[in-house]
DOLO-444912 format. One record per residue (C-alpha): residue in three letters; residue number from 1; x, y, z. Coordinates in Angstrom, 3 decimals. Layout:
N
+------+------+----------+----------+----------+
| resn | resi |       xx |       yy |       zz |
+------+------+----------+----------+----------+
|  ALA |  NUM |        X |        Y |        Z |
...
+------+------+----------+----------+----------+
//
This chain:
283
+------+------+----------+----------+----------+
| resn | resi |       xx |       yy |       zz |
+------+------+----------+----------+----------+
|  MET |    1 |  -15.506 |   21.846 |   -8.999 |
|  ALA |    2 |  -14.737 |   23.318 |   -5.556 |
|  ALA |    3 |  -11.783 |   25.661 |   -5.161 |
|  LEU |    4 |   -8.653 |   24.446 |   -3.417 |
|  PRO |    5 |   -8.065 |   25.623 |    0.147 |
|  GLU |    6 |   -5.674 |   28.510 |    0.614 |
|  GLU |    7 |   -2.950 |   26.337 |    2.127 |
|  LEU |    8 |   -2.784 |   24.280 |   -1.096 |
|  LEU |    9 |   -2.626 |   27.230 |   -3.493 |
|  PRO |   10 |    1.202 |   27.515 |   -3.467 |
|  TYR |   11 |    1.510 |   23.851 |   -4.454 |
|  ARG |   12 |   -1.011 |   24.276 |   -7.269 |
|  ILE |   13 |    0.923 |   27.302 |   -8.567 |
|  LEU |   14 |    4.198 |   25.386 |   -8.334 |
|  ALA |   15 |    2.729 |   22.386 |  -10.179 |
|  ALA |   16 |    1.373 |   24.671 |  -12.905 |
|  ALA |   17 |    4.741 |   26.352 |  -13.274 |
|  GLU |   18 |    6.502 |   23.017 |  -13.550 |
|  GLY |   19 |    3.931 |   21.813 |  -16.071 |
|  ASP |   20 |    4.511 |   24.913 |  -18.190 |
|  THR |   21 |    8.278 |   24.574 |  -18.226 |
|  ALA |   22 |    8.556 |   20.828 |  -18.753 |
|  PRO |   23 |    7.349 |   20.681 |  -22.370 |
|  ALA |   24 |    9.543 |   23.621 |  -23.327 |
|  SER |   25 |   12.675 |   21.844 |  -22.095 |
|  SER |   26 |   11.862 |   18.613 |  -23.895 |
|  SER |   27 |   10.418 |   20.042 |  -27.115 |
|  SER |   28 |   13.872 |   20.966 |  -28.459 |
|  SER |   29 |   15.203 |   17.440 |  -27.901 |
|  ASP |   30 |   15.191 |   14.564 |  -30.329 |
|  PRO |   31 |   12.572 |   11.965 |  -29.290 |
|  THR |   32 |   15.085 |    9.216 |  -30.001 |
|  ASP |   33 |   17.125 |   10.484 |  -27.058 |
|  ALA |   34 |   14.533 |    8.884 |  -24.792 |
|  VAL |   35 |   15.202 |    5.489 |  -26.409 |
|  ILE |   36 |   18.963 |    6.019 |  -26.139 |
|  PHE |   37 |   18.561 |    6.749 |  -22.441 |
|  VAL |   38 |   16.603 |    3.511 |  -21.933 |
|  GLY |   39 |   19.368 |    1.537 |  -23.665 |
|  ILE |   40 |   22.036 |    3.157 |  -21.504 |
|  CYS |   41 |   20.007 |    2.402 |  -18.374 |
|  LEU |   42 |   19.749 |   -1.263 |  -19.374 |
|  VAL |   43 |   23.501 |   -1.464 |  -19.947 |
|  LEU |   44 |   24.178 |    0.155 |  -16.559 |
|  GLY |   45 |   21.781 |   -2.288 |  -14.899 |
|  ILE |   46 |   23.504 |   -5.289 |  -16.493 |
|  ALA |   47 |   26.941 |   -3.966 |  -15.516 |
|  CYS |   48 |   25.907 |   -3.328 |  -11.897 |
|  ARG |   49 |   24.338 |   -6.752 |  -11.533 |
|  GLN |   50 |   27.382 |   -8.521 |  -13.013 |
|  LEU |   51 |   30.000 |   -6.533 |  -11.092 |
|  LEU |   52 |   28.203 |   -6.801 |   -7.757 |
|  ARG |   53 |   27.381 |  -10.498 |   -8.074 |
|  GLY |   54 |   28.921 |  -12.335 |   -5.154 |
|  THR |   55 |   29.129 |   -9.212 |   -3.006 |
|  ARG |   56 |   26.859 |   -8.103 |   -0.153 |
|  VAL |   57 |   25.794 |   -4.930 |   -1.986 |
|  PRO |   58 |   22.415 |   -5.226 |   -3.795 |
|  TYR |   59 |   22.657 |   -4.003 |   -7.368 |
|  THR |   60 |   19.397 |   -2.070 |   -6.930 |
|  VAL |   61 |   21.161 |    0.170 |   -4.397 |
|  ALA |   62 |   23.945 |    0.811 |   -6.918 |
|  LEU |   63 |   21.355 |    1.693 |   -9.563 |
|  LEU |   64 |   19.718 |    4.144 |   -7.168 |
|  ILE |   65 |   23.062 |    5.846 |   -6.505 |
|  LEU |   66 |   23.811 |    6.011 |  -10.241 |
|  GLY |   67 |   20.404 |    7.529 |  -10.931 |
|  ILE |   68 |   20.866 |   10.174 |   -8.256 |
|  ALA |   69 |   24.334 |   10.956 |   -9.632 |
|  LEU |   70 |   23.126 |   11.325 |  -13.238 |
|  GLY |   71 |   20.199 |   13.517 |  -12.185 |
|  SER |   72 |   22.438 |   15.658 |   -9.986 |
|  ILE |   73 |   24.939 |   16.224 |  -12.800 |
|  GLU |   74 |   22.211 |   17.117 |  -15.302 |
|  TYR |   75 |   20.087 |   19.343 |  -13.080 |
|  GLY |   76 |   22.491 |   20.467 |  -10.360 |
|  THR |   77 |   25.591 |   21.494 |  -12.312 |
|  HIS |   78 |   26.515 |   23.320 |  -15.498 |
|  HIS |   79 |   28.079 |   20.152 |  -16.953 |
|  HIS |   80 |   25.119 |   18.739 |  -18.862 |
|  LEU |   81 |   25.119 |   15.180 |  -20.175 |
|  GLY |   82 |   24.312 |   15.889 |  -23.833 |
|  LYS |   83 |   21.987 |   13.332 |  -25.384 |
|  ILE |   84 |   21.818 |   11.408 |  -22.118 |
|  GLY |   85 |   20.661 |   14.573 |  -20.375 |
|  ASP |   86 |   18.102 |   15.222 |  -23.114 |
|  GLY |   87 |   16.752 |   11.711 |  -22.545 |
|  ILE |   88 |   16.579 |   12.346 |  -18.797 |
|  ARG |   89 |   14.613 |   15.555 |  -19.353 |
|  ILE |   90 |   12.212 |   13.863 |  -21.781 |
|  TRP |   91 |   11.435 |   11.113 |  -19.279 |
|  ALA |   92 |   11.207 |   13.627 |  -16.433 |
|  GLY |   93 |    8.569 |   15.583 |  -18.376 |
|  ILE |   94 |    6.444 |   12.598 |  -19.366 |
|  ASN |   95 |    2.848 |   12.423 |  -18.178 |
|  PRO |   96 |    2.869 |   10.233 |  -15.031 |
|  ASP |   97 |   -0.619 |    8.918 |  -15.825 |
|  LEU |   98 |    0.691 |    7.582 |  -19.143 |
|  LEU |   99 |    3.621 |    5.923 |  -17.397 |
|  LEU |  100 |    1.306 |    4.186 |  -14.937 |
|  ALA |  101 |   -1.149 |    3.182 |  -17.659 |
|  VAL |  102 |    1.599 |    1.500 |  -19.686 |
|  PHE |  103 |    3.521 |   -0.336 |  -16.969 |
|  LEU |  104 |    1.218 |   -0.825 |  -13.983 |
|  PRO |  105 |   -1.311 |   -3.349 |  -15.418 |
|  ALA |  106 |    1.418 |   -5.672 |  -16.696 |
|  LEU |  107 |    3.445 |   -5.412 |  -13.477 |
|  LEU |  108 |    0.421 |   -6.109 |  -11.270 |
|  PHE |  109 |   -0.629 |   -9.061 |  -13.404 |
|  GLU |  110 |    2.875 |  -10.560 |  -13.477 |
|  SER |  111 |    3.285 |  -10.218 |   -9.728 |
|  SER |  112 |   -0.081 |  -11.805 |   -8.934 |
|  PHE |  113 |    0.270 |  -14.504 |  -11.615 |
|  ALA |  114 |    3.667 |  -15.595 |  -10.276 |
|  MET |  115 |    2.359 |  -16.128 |   -6.737 |
|  GLU |  116 |    1.524 |  -19.690 |   -5.716 |
|  VAL |  117 |   -2.109 |  -20.371 |   -4.840 |
|  HIS |  118 |   -1.417 |  -22.601 |   -1.837 |
|  GLN |  119 |    0.915 |  -19.972 |   -0.381 |
|  ILE |  120 |   -1.774 |  -17.313 |   -0.843 |
|  LYS |  121 |   -4.291 |  -19.489 |    1.024 |
|  ARG |  122 |   -1.856 |  -19.868 |    3.917 |
|  CYS |  123 |   -0.999 |  -16.140 |    4.104 |
|  ILE |  124 |   -4.255 |  -14.455 |    3.047 |
|  ALA |  125 |   -5.180 |  -13.434 |    6.614 |
|  GLN |  126 |   -1.846 |  -11.697 |    7.201 |
|  MET |  127 |   -1.970 |   -9.987 |    3.807 |
|  ILE |  128 |   -5.490 |   -8.617 |    4.384 |
|  LEU |  129 |   -4.564 |   -7.469 |    7.884 |
|  LEU |  130 |   -1.507 |   -5.572 |    6.650 |
|  ALA |  131 |   -3.150 |   -4.158 |    3.517 |
|  GLY |  132 |   -6.379 |   -3.085 |    5.221 |
|  PRO |  133 |   -6.086 |   -2.034 |    8.873 |
|  GLY |  134 |   -2.302 |   -1.727 |    8.482 |
|  VAL |  135 |   -2.571 |    0.928 |    5.772 |
|  LEU |  136 |   -5.264 |    2.799 |    7.718 |
|  ILE |  137 |   -3.122 |    2.831 |   10.868 |
|  SER |  138 |   -0.134 |    3.983 |    8.828 |
|  THR |  139 |   -2.241 |    6.740 |    7.252 |
|  PHE |  140 |   -3.349 |    8.138 |   10.605 |
|  CYS |  141 |    0.124 |    7.823 |   12.158 |
|  LEU |  142 |    1.776 |    9.606 |    9.231 |
|  GLY |  143 |   -0.972 |   12.210 |    9.098 |
|  THR |  144 |   -0.585 |   12.924 |   12.801 |
|  ALA |  145 |    3.202 |   13.196 |   12.483 |
|  LEU |  146 |    2.860 |   15.562 |    9.520 |
|  LYS |  147 |    0.278 |   17.678 |   11.324 |
|  LEU |  148 |    2.418 |   18.030 |   14.448 |
|  THR |  149 |    5.810 |   18.313 |   12.741 |
|  PHE |  150 |    5.469 |   20.337 |    9.525 |
|  PRO |  151 |    5.190 |   24.137 |    9.917 |
|  TYR |  152 |    2.709 |   24.518 |    7.042 |
|  LYS |  153 |   -0.449 |   25.027 |    9.126 |
|  TRP |  154 |   -2.236 |   22.190 |    7.367 |
|  ASN |  155 |   -5.579 |   21.044 |    8.695 |
|  TRP |  156 |   -6.199 |   17.413 |    9.597 |
|  LYS |  157 |   -7.763 |   16.575 |    6.236 |
|  THR |  158 |   -4.723 |   17.777 |    4.289 |
|  SER |  159 |   -2.304 |   16.003 |    6.636 |
|  LEU |  160 |   -4.218 |   12.730 |    6.362 |
|  LEU |  161 |   -4.352 |   13.168 |    2.587 |
|  LEU |  162 |   -0.546 |   13.154 |    2.416 |
|  GLY |  163 |   -0.438 |   10.355 |    4.970 |
|  GLY |  164 |   -2.628 |    8.197 |    2.731 |
|  LEU |  165 |   -0.402 |    8.998 |   -0.232 |
|  LEU |  166 |    2.743 |    7.899 |    1.628 |
|  SER |  167 |    1.310 |    4.851 |    3.388 |
|  ALA |  168 |    1.344 |    2.494 |    0.392 |
|  THR |  169 |    4.721 |    0.777 |    0.109 |
|  ASP |  170 |    6.006 |   -0.920 |   -3.030 |
|  PRO |  171 |    8.664 |   -3.458 |   -1.955 |
|  VAL |  172 |    9.655 |   -4.647 |   -5.451 |
|  ALA |  173 |   13.361 |   -4.373 |   -4.691 |
|  VAL |  174 |   12.856 |   -5.990 |   -1.270 |
|  VAL |  175 |   11.031 |   -9.001 |   -2.744 |
|  ALA |  176 |   13.691 |   -9.426 |   -5.434 |
|  LEU |  177 |   16.405 |   -9.277 |   -2.767 |
|  LEU |  178 |   14.595 |  -11.822 |   -0.585 |
|  LYS |  179 |   14.411 |  -14.220 |   -3.540 |
|  GLU |  180 |   18.134 |  -13.838 |   -4.197 |
|  LEU |  181 |   18.984 |  -14.412 |   -0.522 |
|  GLY |  182 |   16.820 |  -17.531 |   -0.358 |
|  ALA |  183 |   14.352 |  -16.238 |    2.228 |
|  SER |  184 |   11.299 |  -18.292 |    3.117 |
|  LYS |  185 |    8.540 |  -18.449 |    0.551 |
|  LYS |  186 |    5.945 |  -17.503 |    3.148 |
|  LEU |  187 |    7.697 |  -14.235 |    4.005 |
|  SER |  188 |    8.064 |  -13.290 |    0.335 |
|  THR |  189 |    4.400 |  -14.118 |   -0.327 |
|  ILE |  190 |    3.189 |  -11.994 |    2.606 |
|  ILE |  191 |    5.277 |   -8.973 |    1.557 |
|  GLU |  192 |    4.399 |   -9.249 |   -2.136 |
|  GLY |  193 |    0.710 |   -9.943 |   -1.513 |
|  GLU |  194 |    0.431 |   -7.025 |    0.891 |
|  SER |  195 |    2.074 |   -4.736 |   -1.664 |
|  LEU |  196 |   -0.512 |   -5.780 |   -4.260 |
|  MET |  197 |   -3.464 |   -5.138 |   -1.954 |
|  ASN |  198 |   -2.332 |   -1.984 |   -0.172 |
|  ASP |  199 |   -2.304 |    0.048 |   -3.394 |
|  GLY |  200 |   -6.063 |   -0.303 |   -3.698 |
|  THR |  201 |   -6.616 |    0.626 |   -0.064 |
|  ALA |  202 |   -4.323 |    3.644 |   -0.326 |
|  ILE |  203 |   -5.978 |    4.863 |   -3.536 |
|  VAL |  204 |   -9.425 |    4.739 |   -1.930 |
|  VAL |  205 |   -8.214 |    6.492 |    1.234 |
|  PHE |  206 |   -6.388 |    9.126 |   -0.799 |
|  GLN |  207 |   -9.406 |    9.847 |   -2.977 |
|  LEU |  208 |  -11.687 |   10.102 |    0.052 |
|  PHE |  209 |   -9.487 |   12.676 |    1.773 |
|  ALA |  210 |   -8.942 |   14.494 |   -1.533 |
|  LYS |  211 |  -12.706 |   15.003 |   -1.871 |
|  MET |  212 |  -12.848 |   16.170 |    1.748 |
|  VAL |  213 |  -10.049 |   18.685 |    1.136 |
|  LEU |  214 |  -11.983 |   19.980 |   -1.874 |
|  GLY |  215 |  -14.946 |   20.740 |    0.364 |
|  GLU |  216 |  -17.171 |   17.637 |    0.333 |
|  SER |  217 |  -18.313 |   16.041 |    3.577 |
|  PHE |  218 |  -18.993 |   12.382 |    4.385 |
|  ASN |  219 |  -20.558 |   10.612 |    7.330 |
|  TRP |  220 |  -19.326 |    7.262 |    8.580 |
|  GLU |  221 |  -22.151 |    5.389 |    6.865 |
|  ALA |  222 |  -21.273 |    6.888 |    3.483 |
|  ILE |  223 |  -17.561 |    6.148 |    3.970 |
|  LEU |  224 |  -18.153 |    2.490 |    4.905 |
|  LYS |  225 |  -20.596 |    2.056 |    2.013 |
|  PHE |  226 |  -18.100 |    3.553 |   -0.402 |
|  LEU |  227 |  -15.257 |    1.335 |    0.846 |
|  ALA |  228 |  -17.411 |   -1.791 |    0.577 |
|  GLN |  229 |  -18.583 |   -0.961 |   -2.945 |
|  VAL |  230 |  -15.105 |   -0.255 |   -4.219 |
|  SER |  231 |  -13.362 |   -3.224 |   -2.573 |
|  LEU |  232 |  -16.024 |   -5.827 |   -3.355 |
|  GLY |  233 |  -16.562 |   -4.388 |   -6.815 |
|  ALA |  234 |  -12.866 |   -4.700 |   -7.638 |
|  VAL |  235 |  -12.813 |   -8.331 |   -6.474 |
|  GLY |  236 |  -15.947 |   -9.053 |   -8.511 |
|  PHE |  237 |  -14.485 |   -7.535 |  -11.665 |
|  GLY |  238 |  -11.262 |   -9.479 |  -11.168 |
|  LEU |  239 |  -13.082 |  -12.782 |  -10.742 |
|  ALA |  240 |  -15.287 |  -12.108 |  -13.771 |
|  PHE |  241 |  -12.365 |  -11.321 |  -16.057 |
|  GLY |  242 |  -10.338 |  -14.228 |  -14.683 |
|  ILE |  243 |  -13.115 |  -16.770 |  -15.225 |
|  ALA |  244 |  -13.860 |  -15.431 |  -18.717 |
|  SER |  245 |  -10.201 |  -15.558 |  -19.771 |
|  VAL |  246 |   -9.725 |  -19.093 |  -18.397 |
|  LEU |  247 |  -12.820 |  -20.307 |  -20.251 |
|  TRP |  248 |  -11.591 |  -18.680 |  -23.455 |
|  LEU |  249 |   -8.118 |  -20.203 |  -23.057 |
|  GLY |  250 |   -9.784 |  -23.591 |  -22.701 |
|  PHE |  251 |  -10.856 |  -23.397 |  -26.358 |
|  ILE |  252 |   -7.312 |  -22.621 |  -27.541 |
|  PHE |  253 |   -4.871 |  -25.440 |  -28.234 |
|  ASN |  254 |   -1.151 |  -24.964 |  -28.786 |
|  ASP |  255 |   -1.273 |  -21.405 |  -30.085 |
|  THR |  256 |    1.137 |  -19.355 |  -28.008 |
|  VAL |  257 |    0.472 |  -16.122 |  -29.915 |
|  ILE |  258 |   -3.234 |  -16.121 |  -28.999 |
|  GLU |  259 |   -2.566 |  -17.251 |  -25.433 |
|  ILE |  260 |    0.029 |  -14.552 |  -24.710 |
|  THR |  261 |   -1.964 |  -11.825 |  -26.461 |
|  LEU |  262 |   -5.192 |  -12.750 |  -24.679 |
|  THR |  263 |   -3.486 |  -12.865 |  -21.289 |
|  LEU |  264 |   -1.855 |   -9.463 |  -21.794 |
|  ALA |  265 |   -5.042 |   -7.911 |  -23.185 |
|  VAL |  266 |   -7.156 |   -9.152 |  -20.262 |
|  SER |  267 |   -4.725 |   -7.650 |  -17.736 |
|  TYR |  268 |   -5.030 |   -4.201 |  -19.346 |
|  ILE |  269 |   -8.790 |   -4.367 |  -19.965 |
|  ALA |  270 |   -9.488 |   -5.506 |  -16.393 |
|  TYR |  271 |   -7.282 |   -2.744 |  -14.974 |
|  PHE |  272 |   -8.922 |    0.042 |  -16.960 |
|  THR |  273 |  -12.438 |   -1.309 |  -16.382 |
|  VAL |  274 |  -11.943 |   -1.332 |  -12.622 |
|  SER |  275 |  -10.247 |    2.084 |  -12.757 |
|  SER |  276 |  -13.177 |    3.543 |  -14.706 |
|  SER |  277 |  -15.728 |    2.113 |  -12.269 |
|  LEU |  278 |  -13.698 |    3.528 |   -9.354 |
|  LEU |  279 |  -13.737 |    6.976 |  -10.934 |
|  LEU |  280 |  -17.501 |    6.738 |  -11.412 |
|  HIS |  281 |  -17.925 |    5.998 |   -7.696 |
|  LEU |  282 |  -15.616 |    8.865 |   -6.789 |
|  TYR |  283 |  -17.011 |   11.497 |   -9.118 |
+------+------+----------+----------+----------+
//
């Protein structure tokens, strides 16, 4: 594997230092503290939603402020939060890949499954335009701003790498707020559909620039071929798994356990199959 450029060495050292200290801080804690913290978070979420109902303040904003306050008290002061703080530190030290692997497939499937087909047909052009060229334009605009603004002496590849990382938006709170406010279904579909598609575009762009930063070079033909293989391959895998699961569900009658289990299993298997094929194309 190629060595990292010199400008990225401080960040690699910092990440290694953080990785070395995180397990030590959480190893002395009781693992049940993580479950206690989840329960407290659920109670706070219920309380915020109930207290702010009927007001103009979204409860997601209140939850964000509460989270910042709890983290600031635990990490920024000498007044630690006891078991709550231990739960915060356990979750802060968890492997992010594990967190994504557990929650992301189910969230993506639920979001896409809840969308109406006729609304998707009406808005598919706008969603593709925003998730494809829109993300690329955002990547180059952010990369240019980072290159010209930050005093880190990054080259263009490193700046565009961070631009691709920041260009994918996840408007979960925005979509939930639009539903509560009674916004048009078309607007909600465009925003939610674009958020589902732009993740794939941003991942591909990020991985391309990551390989370039690590020393590999690509010509335009190789880049376009790679983008076509990954995008069309993902759609093909999704259609294959969708058709297979629908055919299987057709043989099941009035058995909710099998139906729910099969649906959940297909969402995870499809996600990891496509992820594995993407990694094979990248490496």
